C-alpha positions as CSV (number, residue, x, y, z in Angstrom):
1,M,-0.2,0.2,-0.2
2,N,1.7,3.3,-0.7
3,D,1.7,6.4,1.6
4,E,-1.4,8.1,-0.1
5,L,-3.8,5.2,0.2
6,L,-3.0,4.9,4.3
7,I,-3.2,8.8,4.5
8,S,-6.8,8.4,3.1
9,L,-7.8,6.5,6.0
10,L,-6.7,8.3,8.6
11,P,-9.5,11.2,8.6
12,R,-11.8,8.4,9.1
13,F,-10.2,5.9,11.3
14,N,-7.9,8.3,13.1
15,F,-6.0,8.6,16.3
16,E,-4.8,10.5,18.9
17,A,-1.3,10.2,21.4
18,E,-1.7,11.5,24.6
19,T,1.6,11.6,26.6
20,F,1.5,10.5,29.9
21,F,5.1,10.5,31.6
22,S,8.9,11.5,30.3
23,G,12.1,11.3,32.3
24,E,14.5,8.5,33.7
25,F,12.4,5.5,36.1
26,C,13.3,3.1,37.8
27,G,10.8,0.1,39.1
28,S,7.7,-1.1,38.1
29,N,4.2,-0.1,36.5
30,D,1.4,-2.3,35.4
31,F,-0.7,-1.4,31.9
32,S,-4.1,-3.2,32.1
33,E,-6.1,-4.0,29.1
34,K,-9.0,-2.3,31.1
35,Q,-7.6,1.1,30.2
36,N,-9.2,0.2,27.6
37,V,-6.5,1.9,25.5
38,S,-2.8,1.2,23.7
39,H,0.2,2.4,24.6
40,L,3.5,3.4,23.0
41,H,6.9,3.5,24.6
42,F,9.9,5.1,23.6
43,V,12.8,3.7,25.3
44,R,15.7,6.4,24.3
45,R,18.1,4.4,27.1
46,G,17.4,1.0,28.6
47,P,17.3,-1.3,29.9
48,V,13.9,-2.2,30.0
49,T,12.2,-5.6,30.5
50,M,8.0,-6.0,28.8
51,E,6.2,-8.8,30.6
52,H,3.4,-10.2,29.4
53,D,0.5,-12.5,30.7
54,D,1.5,-15.4,28.2
55,G,5.4,-15.3,29.7
56,S,6.8,-13.7,26.4
57,T,8.9,-10.4,27.5
58,I,10.2,-7.4,25.2
59,V,14.2,-6.3,26.4
60,A,15.0,-3.2,25.2
61,V,18.8,-2.5,25.8
62,E,19.5,-0.1,22.5
63,P,16.8,3.0,21.6
64,T,13.0,1.6,20.8
65,I,9.9,2.2,20.2
66,I,7.5,-0.5,21.8
67,F,3.4,-0.4,20.8
68,Y,0.6,-1.9,21.9
69,P,-2.2,-1.3,19.3
70,R,-4.6,-2.8,21.2
71,P,-5.5,-2.7,25.0
72,Y,-3.3,-5.4,26.4
73,N,-1.7,-5.8,29.5
74,H,2.1,-5.8,30.0
75,R,4.4,-4.3,32.9
76,L,7.1,-2.2,32.3
77,I,9.8,-3.1,34.5
78,V,13.7,-1.0,35.0
79,A,15.5,-3.5,37.5
80,P,16.6,-2.2,41.0
81,G,20.2,-0.4,40.8
82,T,19.7,1.3,37.3
83,E,17.7,3.7,35.5
84,A,15.8,4.1,31.8
85,E,14.8,7.2,30.0
86,L,11.6,7.0,28.1
87,V,8.6,9.0,27.1
88,C,5.2,6.9,27.7
89,A,1.8,7.8,25.5
90,N,-1.9,6.4,25.6
91,V,-3.0,6.3,21.8
92,Q,-6.2,6.4,21.5
93,F,-7.6,4.5,18.2
94,K,-11.1,5.8,17.1
95,E,-13.1,2.8,17.3
96,A,-10.9,0.6,17.9
97,E,-12.1,-2.3,17.6
98,R,-13.4,-1.9,13.9
99,N,-10.5,0.6,13.4
100,P,-8.4,-1.3,10.8
101,F,-5.1,0.1,12.0
102,A,-5.5,-1.3,15.9
103,Q,-7.1,-4.2,14.2
104,S,-4.6,-5.2,11.3
105,L,-1.5,-5.1,13.8
106,P,-0.1,-7.7,15.7
107,N,-0.4,-7.7,20.0
108,Y,3.1,-5.5,20.3
109,L,6.0,-4.4,18.0
110,A,9.4,-3.4,19.1
111,I,11.4,-1.7,16.7
112,P,14.9,-0.4,17.5
113,M,14.9,2.6,15.9
114,A,18.1,2.3,13.9
115,E,15.7,0.0,12.0
116,V,13.4,2.9,10.6
117,D,15.1,6.0,8.6
118,G,14.5,8.9,10.2
119,I,12.6,8.0,12.7
120,G,15.6,8.8,15.3
121,E,15.3,12.2,14.5
122,I,11.9,12.4,15.6
123,V,12.3,11.0,18.4
124,E,15.0,13.2,19.7
125,L,13.0,16.3,19.0
126,L,10.6,14.2,21.4
127,F,12.9,13.6,24.3
128,A,14.1,17.0,23.5
129,R,10.6,19.0,24.2
130,A,10.4,16.7,27.1
131,A,13.1,18.2,28.5
132,T,12.0,21.7,28.5
133,Q,9.0,23.8,30.3
134,S,8.0,26.4,27.4
135,F,4.5,26.6,26.3
136,G,3.1,24.3,24.3
137,K,5.0,21.5,25.7
138,R,2.7,18.7,26.0
139,F,0.7,19.6,22.5
140,M,4.3,19.2,21.0
141,M,5.1,16.2,22.3
142,D,1.4,14.6,21.9
143,K,1.5,15.4,17.8
144,L,5.0,14.0,17.6
145,S,3.6,11.0,19.1
146,D,1.0,10.8,16.7
147,I,3.4,11.2,13.6
148,L,5.6,8.4,15.2
149,V,2.1,5.7,15.3
150,F,1.7,6.6,11.7
151,E,5.6,5.7,11.4
152,V,5.4,2.2,13.4
153,I,2.3,2.0,11.1
154,R,4.1,2.0,7.6
155,H,6.9,0.3,9.2
156,A,4.8,-3.0,10.1
157,M,3.1,-2.6,6.1
158,E,6.3,-2.6,4.4
159,T,7.4,-5.6,6.9
160,G,4.7,-7.8,6.2
161,Q,3.3,-7.4,9.6
162,L,-0.4,-6.9,9.0
163,K,-2.8,-9.2,9.4
164,A,-6.4,-9.7,6.2
165,G,-8.5,-6.6,6.3
166,V,-9.5,-3.5,5.2
167,L,-6.1,-2.6,4.7
168,A,-5.3,-6.1,2.7
169,G,-8.1,-5.0,0.8
170,F,-6.1,-2.1,-0.5
171,A,-3.4,-3.7,-1.6
172,D,-5.5,-5.1,-4.7
173,V,-6.0,-2.8,-7.4
174,G,-9.7,-3.1,-8.0
175,I,-10.6,-3.9,-4.0
176,A,-8.9,-0.6,-3.3
177,R,-10.7,1.1,-5.7
178,V,-13.9,0.3,-4.5
179,L,-13.0,1.0,-0.8
180,T,-12.1,4.5,-1.9
181,L,-15.2,5.1,-3.5
182,I,-17.0,4.1,-0.1
183,H,-15.2,5.9,1.9
184,E,-15.3,9.4,-0.2
185,N,-19.0,8.8,-1.1
186,P,-20.7,7.4,2.0
187,A,-24.1,8.3,1.5
188,R,-24.6,6.7,-1.7
189,E,-27.0,4.1,-2.8
190,W,-23.9,1.6,-3.8
191,Q,-25.4,-1.6,-5.7
192,I,-23.2,-4.7,-5.9
193,G,-23.2,-4.2,-9.6
194,T,-21.8,-1.0,-9.6
195,L,-18.9,-1.8,-7.3
196,A,-18.3,-4.6,-9.3
197,T,-18.0,-2.6,-12.7
198,E,-15.9,0.0,-10.6
199,A,-13.4,-3.1,-9.8
200,S,-13.4,-4.3,-13.3
201,M,-15.1,-7.7,-11.8
202,S,-18.2,-9.6,-12.7
203,R,-20.5,-9.2,-9.7
204,S,-19.6,-12.9,-8.4
205,K,-16.1,-12.6,-8.8
206,F,-15.9,-9.5,-6.9
207,A,-17.8,-10.5,-3.9
208,K,-15.9,-13.3,-3.4
209,K,-13.0,-11.6,-3.7
210,F,-13.8,-8.3,-1.7
211,H,-14.8,-11.4,1.3
212,D,-11.5,-13.3,0.7
213,L,-9.6,-9.7,1.2
214,V,-12.1,-7.6,4.0
215,G,-13.3,-10.4,6.2
216,I,-16.6,-9.0,5.2
217,S,-19.6,-9.0,2.3
218,P,-19.7,-5.2,0.5
219,A,-22.9,-4.7,2.2
220,A,-21.9,-5.5,5.3
221,Y,-18.9,-2.7,5.1
222,I,-20.7,-0.2,3.8
223,A,-23.2,-0.2,7.0
224,D,-20.2,-0.8,9.3
225,W,-18.6,1.9,7.8
226,R,-21.5,4.5,7.8
227,L,-21.7,3.9,11.8
228,V,-18.0,4.5,12.2
229,L,-18.5,7.8,10.6
230,A,-21.8,8.4,12.2
231,E,-19.6,7.9,15.6
232,N,-16.9,9.8,14.9
233,L,-19.6,13.0,14.1
234,L,-21.6,12.4,17.2
235,R,-18.3,12.7,19.4
236,Q,-18.0,16.2,17.6
237,G,-21.1,17.0,19.0
238,Q,-23.1,17.0,15.8
239,T,-27.1,16.1,16.2
240,V,-28.5,13.1,15.4
241,K,-30.7,14.9,12.4
242,S,-26.9,16.1,10.5
243,V,-25.4,12.6,11.1
244,A,-28.3,10.7,9.7
245,R,-28.3,12.5,6.3
246,A,-24.1,12.9,6.2
247,V,-23.8,9.2,6.4
248,G,-26.6,8.1,4.1
249,Y,-29.7,7.7,5.9
250,G,-33.0,9.0,4.9
251,T,-34.5,9.9,8.3
252,P,-33.6,10.4,11.8
253,Q,-35.6,7.2,12.6
254,S,-33.8,4.9,10.0
255,F,-30.3,6.0,11.2
256,A,-31.5,5.6,14.9
257,R,-32.9,1.9,14.3
258,V,-29.9,0.5,12.5
259,F,-27.6,2.5,15.3
260,M,-29.8,0.5,17.7
261,E,-29.5,-3.0,16.0
262,R,-25.6,-3.1,15.7
263,R,-24.5,-0.9,18.8
264,G,-26.9,-1.7,21.2
265,K,-28.0,1.8,22.1
266,T,-29.6,5.1,20.6
267,P,-26.9,7.5,18.9
268,K,-27.8,9.8,22.1
269,Q,-26.9,7.3,24.7
270,W,-23.8,6.3,22.8
271,A,-22.7,9.8,22.4
272,A,-23.9,10.6,26.2
273,G,-21.0,7.6,27.4
274,I,-18.1,8.6,25.7
275,E,-15.4,9.1,28.2
276,K,-11.7,10.3,27.7
277,P,-9.6,7.3,29.2
278,D,-7.4,7.3,32.6
279,S,-3.6,7.8,32.4
280,P,-1.3,5.3,34.8
281,E,0.5,6.8,37.3
282,M,4.2,6.9,37.0
283,E,6.8,9.5,38.4
284,E,10.3,10.1,37.9
285,S,13.3,8.3,39.5
286,G,14.4,10.2,42.7
287,R,10.6,11.9,43.3
């Protein structure tokens, strides 16, 4: 997949990073899947060990990015008598259970910074900002972390670490064209014949290939896509009526009915339940 296709997904399936720790650390800290956020750890100086429930570990001695794209239990450990320098961030993938970036990546990635061209400079800028008390420090750190999440996703794609799903669909020229059209025109009354023509395939071949690559039928994907967009708009505070019109439903009532069937709540109930995730407590060494 090229960068243009990757970038085309970001406005719909985006993510936001929020840094909550920077500095030297000694000891241990638990990160629970119950926090319902992803986690990103930048190790500038190790050693740092990550322990997982299944007994596996990650040991980072050299500068390393460690990324958990979905909520995942892990313990960060810096052994007594040593100190590590790191930055930690929450990463909130919008609609994580359906977000193709979150779902297509493995449970965790540990990427030595030396393996990714240019990423070291961004991380150094991140740590430079962390060391200051300047205006906008946290804002800059969050935005730099966003860039680094994008670089991690691209690295995973280039090294063949993605699972099947919508990102796999974008690897096929015909299916990619259809997905792009659906994303750009979610309110259109799409028909299977029209989509097959756009993909330069017969109806039967298109339906099978779409399902094989993406994992669901075109109709189910369109319905899911509309709800993902609807939730993003509701999160922005738009009214149910305007959201229904924007994502292709004739009336607010028909939109609310589909939303209730698939989410178990009305759009208003869903919007009222949006909460900001808590950040884990970590303190710098020596405090």
